[in-house]
C-alpha positions as CSV (number, residue, x, y, z in Angstrom):
1,M,8.6,-36.6,16.3
2,P,9.3,-37.6,19.9
3,A,9.6,-34.8,22.4
4,A,13.0,-36.1,23.3
5,F,14.3,-34.6,19.9
6,Y,13.4,-31.2,21.1
7,P,15.3,-29.7,24.1
8,G,12.7,-28.1,26.4
9,R,14.2,-24.6,25.8
10,S,13.5,-25.1,22.0
11,R,9.8,-25.9,22.2
12,S,8.4,-22.4,22.7
13,V,10.6,-20.9,19.9
14,I,9.6,-23.7,17.5
15,L,5.9,-23.2,18.4
16,L,6.1,-19.4,17.8
17,L,8.0,-20.0,14.6
18,G,5.5,-22.4,13.3
19,L,2.7,-19.9,14.1
20,L,4.5,-17.1,12.3
21,A,5.1,-19.3,9.3
22,L,1.5,-20.3,9.3
23,V,0.4,-16.7,9.3
24,A,2.7,-15.7,6.5
25,N,1.4,-18.5,4.3
26,G,-2.1,-17.8,5.4
27,Y,-1.8,-14.3,4.1
28,W,-1.2,-15.6,0.6
29,W,-3.9,-18.2,0.9
30,R,-6.3,-15.4,1.9
31,L,-5.2,-13.4,-1.3
32,G,-6.0,-16.3,-3.5
33,R,-9.4,-17.2,-2.0
34,P,-12.2,-16.3,-4.4
35,V,-14.7,-13.9,-2.7
36,T,-18.4,-14.1,-3.6
37,L,-19.9,-10.5,-4.0
38,Q,-23.1,-9.0,-5.0
39,D,-23.4,-9.2,-8.8
40,S,-24.0,-5.9,-10.7
41,S,-27.2,-5.7,-12.7
42,V,-25.7,-3.1,-14.9
43,K,-24.0,-4.1,-18.2
44,R,-22.7,-0.6,-19.2
45,I,-21.5,2.1,-17.0
46,A,-22.8,5.7,-17.5
47,C,-19.5,7.7,-17.4
48,V,-15.9,7.4,-16.2
49,S,-13.1,9.9,-15.5
50,Y,-10.4,9.7,-18.2
51,S,-6.9,10.9,-17.8
52,P,-4.4,9.4,-20.4
53,Y,-1.3,9.4,-18.1
54,R,-1.2,5.8,-17.6
55,K,2.2,5.0,-18.8
56,S,5.5,5.3,-16.8
57,G,6.9,8.9,-17.0
58,Q,3.6,10.4,-18.3
59,T,2.4,13.3,-16.1
60,P,0.2,16.4,-16.5
61,F,2.9,18.4,-14.8
62,D,5.2,18.0,-17.7
63,P,4.4,21.1,-20.0
64,H,6.2,19.4,-23.0
65,F,4.2,16.1,-22.9
66,I,1.5,15.9,-25.5
67,V,-0.6,12.7,-25.5
68,S,-0.8,11.1,-28.9
69,A,-4.0,10.6,-30.9
70,A,-3.0,7.0,-31.2
71,Q,-2.8,6.4,-27.5
72,I,-6.2,8.2,-27.0
73,D,-7.7,6.1,-29.7
74,V,-6.5,2.8,-28.0
75,D,-7.8,4.1,-24.6
76,L,-11.2,5.1,-25.8
77,Q,-11.7,2.0,-28.0
78,T,-11.1,0.0,-24.7
79,L,-13.4,2.1,-22.7
80,S,-16.2,2.1,-25.2
81,Q,-16.7,-1.6,-24.6
82,R,-18.0,-0.8,-21.0
83,F,-18.8,2.9,-20.8
84,D,-21.0,5.4,-22.6
85,C,-19.2,8.6,-21.6
86,V,-15.8,9.9,-20.5
87,R,-15.1,12.9,-18.3
88,T,-12.0,14.9,-19.1
89,Y,-10.2,17.4,-16.9
90,S,-8.5,19.6,-19.4
91,V,-8.4,20.6,-23.1
92,S,-4.6,20.9,-23.3
93,G,-1.6,18.5,-23.7
94,G,-3.4,16.6,-26.4
95,L,-6.7,16.2,-24.6
96,E,-8.3,18.5,-27.0
97,Q,-8.3,15.4,-29.4
98,V,-10.7,13.5,-27.2
99,P,-14.1,14.7,-28.5
100,A,-13.2,13.9,-32.2
101,I,-11.9,10.3,-31.2
102,A,-14.8,9.7,-28.9
103,R,-17.2,10.4,-31.7
104,R,-15.7,7.3,-33.6
105,Y,-16.8,5.1,-30.6
106,H,-20.2,6.7,-30.2
107,M,-19.2,8.1,-26.7
108,K,-20.2,11.3,-25.0
109,V,-17.7,13.7,-23.4
110,L,-18.1,15.7,-20.2
111,L,-15.7,18.3,-21.3
112,G,-13.4,19.5,-18.5
113,I,-11.6,22.9,-18.4
114,W,-8.8,23.1,-16.0
115,L,-8.4,26.1,-13.8
116,G,-5.5,27.0,-11.5
117,R,-3.4,29.9,-10.2
118,N,-1.9,31.0,-13.5
119,R,-4.3,33.4,-15.2
120,A,-2.6,33.2,-18.6
121,D,-3.0,29.4,-18.5
122,N,-6.6,29.7,-17.5
123,E,-7.3,32.0,-20.4
124,T,-5.9,29.5,-22.8
125,E,-7.9,26.7,-21.3
126,V,-11.2,28.7,-21.4
127,T,-10.7,29.9,-24.9
128,R,-9.9,26.5,-26.2
129,G,-12.6,24.8,-24.2
130,I,-15.3,27.1,-25.5
131,A,-14.2,26.4,-29.1
132,L,-14.2,22.7,-28.6
133,A,-17.6,22.7,-27.0
134,R,-19.1,24.7,-29.8
135,Q,-17.4,22.3,-32.4
136,N,-18.7,19.2,-30.7
137,R,-22.2,20.0,-29.4
138,D,-23.5,16.6,-30.6
139,I,-21.3,14.7,-28.1
140,V,-20.6,17.2,-25.4
141,P,-23.7,17.3,-23.1
142,A,-22.1,19.7,-20.6
143,V,-18.9,21.5,-19.8
144,I,-17.2,21.3,-16.3
145,V,-15.3,24.5,-15.6
146,G,-12.8,23.9,-12.9
147,N,-12.0,20.8,-10.9
148,E,-11.5,21.3,-7.0
149,V,-9.9,24.6,-7.5
150,L,-11.6,25.9,-4.4
151,L,-10.4,22.9,-2.5
152,R,-6.8,23.7,-3.5
153,G,-7.3,27.4,-2.8
154,E,-6.1,28.5,-6.1
155,L,-9.0,30.8,-7.1
156,S,-11.4,32.9,-5.3
157,Q,-15.2,32.2,-5.4
158,S,-16.0,35.3,-7.4
159,T,-13.3,34.6,-10.0
160,L,-14.5,31.1,-10.4
161,V,-18.1,32.3,-10.9
162,D,-16.9,34.7,-13.6
163,Y,-15.3,31.9,-15.6
164,I,-18.4,29.7,-15.2
165,R,-20.8,32.5,-16.5
166,R,-18.4,33.3,-19.4
167,V,-18.4,29.6,-20.7
168,R,-22.1,29.2,-20.1
169,V,-22.9,32.2,-22.3
170,A,-20.4,31.5,-24.9
171,T,-21.3,27.8,-25.4
172,G,-25.0,27.8,-24.8
173,L,-24.4,24.4,-23.1
174,P,-25.1,23.3,-19.5
175,V,-22.1,24.3,-17.4
176,T,-21.0,23.1,-13.9
177,Y,-18.2,23.2,-11.5
178,A,-16.8,20.1,-9.7
179,D,-15.5,19.8,-6.1
180,V,-15.8,17.6,-3.0
181,W,-19.2,17.9,-1.4
182,E,-18.1,19.8,1.7
183,F,-16.9,22.7,-0.4
184,W,-20.2,23.1,-2.1
185,L,-21.7,23.7,1.3
186,R,-18.8,26.1,2.2
187,Y,-19.2,28.1,-1.1
188,R,-22.9,28.1,-1.8
189,E,-22.7,31.3,-3.9
190,V,-21.3,29.1,-6.7
191,A,-24.5,27.1,-7.1
192,P,-26.7,29.9,-8.8
193,A,-24.1,30.2,-11.5
194,V,-24.1,26.5,-12.6
195,S,-26.7,24.5,-14.5
196,F,-26.3,21.7,-12.1
197,V,-24.2,20.8,-9.1
198,T,-21.3,18.3,-9.5
199,I,-20.1,16.7,-6.3
200,H,-17.3,14.3,-5.4
201,I,-17.9,11.7,-2.8
202,L,-14.9,9.4,-2.1
203,P,-15.6,7.4,1.2
204,Y,-12.0,6.4,1.5
205,W,-10.8,10.0,1.5
206,E,-13.3,11.4,3.9
207,D,-11.8,13.1,7.0
208,D,-13.5,10.3,8.9
209,P,-12.9,7.4,6.4
210,V,-15.7,5.1,5.7
211,P,-15.2,1.2,5.7
212,I,-16.3,-0.6,2.6
213,E,-19.3,-2.1,4.4
214,E,-20.8,1.4,4.8
215,A,-19.4,3.0,1.7
216,V,-22.3,3.1,-0.7
217,A,-24.7,3.9,2.1
218,H,-22.5,6.9,2.8
219,V,-22.6,8.0,-0.9
220,E,-26.4,7.7,-0.8
221,A,-26.7,9.8,2.4
222,I,-24.3,12.5,1.2
223,R,-26.2,12.8,-2.2
224,Q,-29.4,13.1,-0.3
225,R,-27.9,15.8,2.0
226,M,-26.7,17.8,-1.1
227,Q,-30.1,17.5,-2.7
228,T,-31.7,18.9,0.3
229,A,-29.1,21.8,0.5
230,F,-29.7,22.6,-3.2
231,P,-33.3,21.6,-3.8
232,H,-33.8,23.4,-7.1
233,Q,-30.9,21.9,-8.9
234,S,-30.0,18.5,-10.1
235,I,-27.0,16.6,-8.7
236,L,-24.3,14.9,-10.6
237,I,-21.9,12.6,-8.6
238,G,-18.8,13.7,-10.6
239,E,-16.4,11.3,-8.9
240,T,-16.9,8.2,-6.7
241,G,-14.9,5.0,-6.4
242,W,-12.6,2.9,-4.3
243,P,-8.8,2.2,-4.6
244,S,-7.4,-1.3,-5.1
245,E,-4.0,-0.8,-3.4
246,G,-2.4,1.5,-0.8
247,R,-2.4,2.2,2.9
248,Q,-5.4,1.5,5.1
249,R,-7.1,4.5,6.6
250,R,-8.9,3.5,9.8
251,G,-11.5,1.1,8.7
252,A,-11.1,1.8,5.0
253,V,-9.0,-0.9,3.3
254,P,-7.9,-0.6,-0.3
255,S,-8.1,-3.9,-2.3
256,R,-9.1,-5.3,-5.6
257,V,-12.0,-7.2,-3.9
258,N,-13.2,-4.0,-2.0
259,Q,-13.0,-2.0,-5.3
260,A,-15.2,-4.6,-7.1
261,R,-17.6,-4.6,-4.1
262,F,-18.0,-0.9,-4.1
263,M,-18.4,-0.6,-7.8
264,R,-21.0,-3.3,-8.0
265,E,-23.0,-2.1,-5.1
266,F,-22.9,1.5,-6.2
267,L,-23.9,0.7,-9.8
268,N,-26.9,-1.3,-8.5
269,W,-28.0,1.6,-6.3
270,A,-27.4,4.1,-9.0
271,D,-29.4,2.2,-11.6
272,K,-32.3,1.6,-9.0
273,S,-32.4,5.2,-8.0
274,H,-31.9,6.7,-11.5
275,I,-29.1,9.1,-10.5
276,N,-26.6,10.8,-12.7
277,Y,-23.0,9.8,-12.0
278,N,-19.4,9.4,-13.1
279,V,-17.0,7.0,-11.5
280,I,-13.3,7.5,-11.0
281,E,-11.4,6.4,-12.8
282,A,-10.7,4.7,-16.1
283,F,-7.0,3.7,-15.7
284,D,-4.5,3.5,-12.9
285,Q,-2.3,6.7,-12.8
286,P,1.3,6.0,-11.8
287,W,2.1,9.7,-11.5
288,K,-0.4,10.3,-8.8
289,R,1.7,8.1,-6.4
290,G,4.0,11.1,-6.2
291,L,1.1,13.2,-4.7
292,E,-1.0,10.8,-2.7
293,G,1.2,7.9,-2.0
294,T,0.8,4.4,-3.3
295,V,-3.0,4.6,-3.1
296,G,-3.1,7.6,-5.5
297,G,-2.1,5.4,-8.4
298,Y,-4.7,2.7,-8.0
299,W,-8.2,4.1,-8.5
300,G,-8.5,2.7,-12.0
301,I,-11.1,0.1,-13.1
302,Y,-8.5,-0.9,-15.5
303,D,-4.8,-1.2,-14.6
304,D,-2.2,0.9,-16.5
305,H,-1.9,-2.0,-19.1
306,L,-5.6,-1.8,-20.0
307,H,-6.5,-4.9,-18.2
308,E,-9.8,-5.1,-16.3
309,K,-9.1,-5.5,-12.6
310,F,-12.4,-7.3,-11.8
311,P,-15.6,-8.5,-13.5
312,L,-19.1,-7.1,-12.7
313,Q,-20.4,-10.6,-12.0
314,G,-19.0,-13.6,-10.3
315,P,-16.4,-14.1,-7.5
316,V,-13.4,-11.8,-7.3
317,T,-9.8,-13.0,-6.4
318,E,-7.4,-10.5,-4.9
319,A,-4.2,-12.2,-6.2
320,P,-4.8,-15.1,-8.7
321,Q,-1.1,-16.0,-8.6
322,W,-1.1,-16.4,-4.8
323,M,0.7,-19.8,-5.0
324,R,3.9,-18.0,-5.7
325,G,3.9,-16.8,-2.1
326,I,3.6,-20.3,-0.8
327,L,6.3,-21.6,-3.2
328,A,8.6,-18.7,-2.2
329,G,8.3,-19.9,1.4
330,G,9.2,-23.4,0.4
331,V,12.3,-22.4,-1.7
332,I,13.7,-20.1,1.0
333,G,13.0,-22.8,3.6
334,L,15.2,-25.2,1.6
335,A,17.8,-22.4,1.3
336,F,17.9,-22.0,5.0
337,L,18.2,-25.8,5.4
338,A,21.2,-25.7,3.0
339,V,22.9,-23.3,5.4
340,G,22.1,-25.7,8.2
341,W,23.8,-28.5,6.2
342,L,26.8,-26.4,5.5
343,C,27.0,-25.5,9.1
344,A,26.6,-29.0,10.4
345,A,23.4,-28.6,12.3
346,R,23.3,-31.5,14.8
347,S,19.8,-31.6,16.3
348,A,16.3,-32.0,15.0
349,A,15.3,-28.7,16.7
350,A,17.9,-26.8,14.7
351,W,16.6,-28.2,11.4
352,V,13.1,-27.4,12.3
353,I,13.9,-23.9,13.3
354,L,15.7,-23.3,10.0
355,A,13.0,-24.8,7.9
356,L,10.2,-22.8,9.6
357,A,12.1,-19.6,9.6
358,G,13.0,-19.9,5.9
359,D,9.4,-20.7,5.0
360,G,8.0,-17.6,6.8
361,V,10.8,-15.3,5.6
362,G,10.2,-16.5,1.9
363,A,6.4,-15.8,2.1
364,A,6.9,-12.4,3.8
365,L,9.6,-11.2,1.4
366,L,7.7,-12.1,-1.7
367,A,4.8,-10.1,-0.2
368,Q,7.4,-7.2,0.1
369,W,8.4,-7.7,-3.6
370,R,4.7,-7.5,-4.6
371,Y,4.3,-4.3,-2.5
372,M,7.4,-2.8,-4.2
373,G,5.8,-3.4,-7.6
374,F,2.8,-1.4,-6.5
375,A,4.6,1.4,-4.6
376,N,7.9,2.1,-6.3
377,R,8.1,4.7,-9.1
378,T,11.7,5.7,-9.6
379,G,15.1,4.0,-9.8
380,A,16.1,5.6,-6.5
381,E,13.0,4.1,-4.8
382,W,13.8,0.6,-6.2
383,A,17.4,1.0,-5.1
384,L,16.4,2.0,-1.6
385,T,13.6,-0.5,-1.0
386,G,15.6,-3.2,-2.8
387,G,18.7,-2.7,-0.6
388,M,16.6,-2.7,2.5
389,T,14.8,-5.9,1.3
390,A,18.2,-7.6,0.8
391,L,19.3,-6.5,4.3
392,S,16.0,-7.9,5.6
393,F,16.8,-11.3,4.1
394,I,20.4,-11.3,5.4
395,T,19.3,-10.2,8.8
396,A,16.6,-13.0,8.9
397,L,19.2,-15.5,7.7
398,M,21.6,-14.5,10.5
399,L,18.8,-14.6,13.1
400,A,17.6,-18.0,11.9
401,Y,21.2,-19.5,12.2
402,R,21.6,-17.9,15.6
403,L,18.4,-19.6,16.8
404,S,19.4,-22.9,15.2
405,A,22.8,-22.7,16.9
406,W,21.2,-22.0,20.2
407,A,19.0,-25.1,19.8
408,R,22.0,-27.4,19.1
409,P,23.4,-29.8,21.8
410,S,26.5,-28.5,23.4
411,E,29.1,-30.7,21.6
412,P,32.0,-29.8,19.3
413,S,31.1,-29.0,15.7
414,R,33.0,-29.5,12.6
415,A,30.9,-26.8,11.1
416,M,32.5,-25.5,7.9
417,S,35.0,-28.3,7.2
418,L,32.8,-28.8,4.0
419,I,34.3,-25.6,2.6
420,P,38.1,-25.9,2.8
421,G,40.0,-22.6,2.9
422,S,37.0,-20.5,3.6
423,R,37.7,-17.5,6.0
424,W,34.1,-16.7,6.5
425,P,33.5,-19.4,9.2
426,Q,36.7,-18.4,11.1
427,I,35.5,-14.8,11.3
428,F,32.0,-15.7,12.5
429,A,33.2,-18.5,14.8
430,R,34.3,-15.8,17.1
431,P,31.4,-14.9,19.6
432,R,32.6,-11.3,19.6
433,S,32.5,-10.9,15.8
434,W,29.0,-12.5,15.7
435,S,27.7,-10.3,18.4
436,E,29.0,-7.2,16.7
437,A,27.3,-8.2,13.4
438,M,24.0,-8.9,15.2
439,G,24.3,-5.7,17.2
440,L,24.9,-3.6,14.0
441,A,21.9,-5.2,12.3
442,Q,19.6,-4.6,15.3
443,F,20.7,-0.9,15.4
444,I,20.0,-0.5,11.7
445,W,16.4,-1.8,12.1
446,L,15.8,0.2,15.2
447,F,16.9,3.4,13.4
448,A,14.9,2.6,10.3
449,L,11.8,1.8,12.3
450,S,12.2,5.0,14.3
451,V,12.4,7.0,11.0
452,V,9.3,5.4,9.7
453,D,7.4,6.0,12.9
454,L,8.3,9.7,13.0
455,L,6.8,9.9,9.5
456,L,3.7,8.0,10.4
457,V,3.1,10.3,13.5
458,F,3.8,13.7,11.9
459,D,3.0,13.2,8.3
460,P,0.8,10.0,8.0
461,R,-1.8,10.8,5.3
462,Y,0.1,9.4,2.4
463,R,2.5,7.0,4.2
464,D,2.3,3.3,3.9
465,F,3.0,0.8,6.6
466,P,6.1,-1.2,5.4
467,I,5.0,-4.3,7.4
468,F,6.5,-6.9,5.1
469,L,9.9,-5.3,4.9
470,F,10.3,-5.2,8.7
471,A,8.5,-8.4,9.6
472,A,11.4,-10.9,9.3
473,P,13.9,-8.9,11.3
474,I,11.5,-7.8,13.9
475,F,10.0,-11.1,14.7
476,G,13.6,-12.6,14.4
477,F,15.0,-10.4,17.2
478,W,11.9,-10.9,19.2
479,L,12.3,-14.7,19.0
480,L,16.0,-14.4,19.9
481,A,14.8,-12.5,23.0
482,V,12.3,-15.3,23.8
483,A,15.2,-17.8,23.4
484,R,17.3,-15.8,25.8
485,A,14.5,-15.7,28.3
486,T,14.1,-19.6,27.9
487,E,17.8,-20.1,28.4
488,G,17.9,-17.8,31.4
489,R,21.2,-16.2,30.5
490,D,22.9,-14.1,27.8
491,R,24.9,-16.0,25.2
492,S,27.9,-13.6,24.8
493,E,25.7,-10.7,23.5
494,P,26.6,-7.5,25.1
495,A,24.0,-5.3,26.9
496,A,22.1,-2.8,24.7
497,G,23.8,0.5,24.4
498,L,22.4,3.9,25.2
499,E,21.5,4.6,21.6
500,E,19.6,1.4,21.3
501,R,17.6,2.0,24.6
502,F,16.8,5.6,23.5
503,L,15.5,4.5,20.1
504,S,13.5,1.6,21.7
505,L,11.8,4.0,24.1
506,G,11.0,6.3,21.3
507,I,9.5,3.5,19.3
508,L,7.3,2.5,22.3
509,V,5.9,6.0,22.5
510,M,5.4,6.4,18.8
511,S,3.7,3.0,18.5
512,L,1.1,4.2,21.0
513,L,0.6,7.5,19.1
514,I,0.1,5.7,15.8
515,V,-2.6,3.6,17.3
516,I,-4.3,6.7,18.6
517,I,-4.0,8.6,15.4
518,E,-5.1,5.8,13.2
519,R,-7.7,4.5,15.6
520,P,-7.9,0.8,16.7
521,S,-10.1,0.0,13.6
522,N,-6.9,0.2,11.4
523,G,-5.6,-3.3,11.5
524,S,-2.4,-2.4,9.6
525,A,-1.6,0.4,12.1
526,D,-2.3,-2.0,14.9
527,L,0.0,-4.7,13.6
528,W,2.7,-2.2,12.7
529,S,2.5,-0.9,16.3
530,V,2.8,-4.4,17.8
531,M,5.8,-5.1,15.7
532,G,7.4,-1.9,17.0
533,V,6.7,-2.8,20.6
534,L,8.3,-6.3,20.0
535,L,11.4,-4.9,18.6
536,A,11.7,-2.4,21.4
537,L,11.1,-4.9,24.1
538,S,13.7,-7.2,22.6
539,V,16.2,-4.5,23.4
540,L,14.8,-3.2,26.7
541,V,14.0,-6.5,28.4
542,R,17.2,-8.3,28.9
543,V,17.7,-11.5,31.0
544,R,20.4,-11.1,33.6
545,P,23.1,-13.9,33.4
546,R,23.0,-16.6,36.0
547,K,26.0,-16.5,38.4
548,S,26.2,-20.2,39.1
549,P,29.5,-21.9,38.3
550,R,27.8,-24.3,36.0
551,A,26.4,-21.4,34.0
552,V,29.8,-19.8,33.7
553,L,31.4,-23.0,32.6
554,G,28.6,-23.5,30.1
555,A,29.1,-20.1,28.7
556,H,32.9,-20.8,28.2
557,E,32.1,-24.1,26.5
558,N,29.6,-22.5,24.2
559,E,32.2,-19.9,23.1
560,R,34.3,-22.8,22.0
561,T,31.6,-24.9,20.3
562,D,28.8,-22.6,19.1
563,D,28.7,-20.3,16.1
564,H,31.0,-22.2,13.8
565,C,29.3,-20.8,10.7
């Protein structure tokens, strides 16, 4: 299209909008790109952690919930197609049925006995665990007494050792204790009481998170370190794996592709090195999102509907239905153009701005919807994030229209004559009403961003970066600031108030802190901080109005002709 169709002031905004729309659609294209990974040479996996709480509302914290034998049967029948063994964590709540059902599918059971603060509950678990181990010696190769109870600080070392020795004597089976590898080094006195040492190595959860490229090498190095520390005992890797969803921790990025990569590389190394291992975990666990954030619910090799997340051979695609994101951009782009038609947009630049803005907003908000499906657990969470997502869309539509109105030629507009009797255009035709609505929206997003930043600074471990929710409003306000700078004068918007300036300064400071806390290797944190800076600068950096008579007359003319929708 000839350059004459685009006023000079519109070109930079159109270019930036086009770039943002390209990035939003490129995100979906990247999710849909098949990734070639190292194939696994292993057909069957040795052992997998099994917790049955994969359905909505199921949780081990509900003392009244008893998992049914029918559900366990379906679960183990599914797992038996890939695994030779399951590791359990308790013998209560219906899990005492696992050994008998596992026998039907010729599976072994690493029988777990759960220990905690409550001595009466511990006694019940130990007594029942001893009885089950004796009854199922043919399929129970070992008993795991306690899981990370030292990490949680719920038992002393000496009390734990007493439980271990009691079970070992009563069952005559090999007995171990499972904890993260650092706590074995901290509590070395436990080692003589066990038949072998069971360690957890989770590269994602390390205090210094390990990126996927180095994850299996890290597992190998830690195992060798533990073998050196306990040279007279065999080592079982009791938990290792990678999450498929959740927040990035420094260079460690959860994704389906990375989960497949870790599992394949780990299985090849374990098979070649002839080590004993158990991977985490069988199924996604929705209840864990309450403890560990989004990432806690997505360590399963199967999802919560028993679908395999990835194959052990061949390419892996992060989101097979990625075209939905591209289509959403097109649909919302058409919706924004419909707004332009109703509001009688009169320049090519205005139409292009509306189309590009709608396309980028549609792609971003479908990504937000996808994220909500992973992260939300309760009706309250759906209501909150759903309401904020709707507000994000409304704000983006307002900003897109404002930019398109700014790009129109200065001539009278019969904007809403196509909707006779409507009061809506008369309200928003007033520059003051429009400015008040835009100012309120900007304050809401400043406040919301400040709250999220505070949480990410002071309690970041299990917090996600809600990039897709905030993307459309933030980039919209930033582009409006660019438009103002291009124009060289304000268009009836009042100067930012004290509250907005205070929130913006706080966002600038917290954006810097987030980058420092997360390290520059965390791309999600970097992008989130950049977005915060852009929103803050859109408030703090204001272009002073020109004082020329022509500008003053132009401002009065625009009050009469602009914003008729």
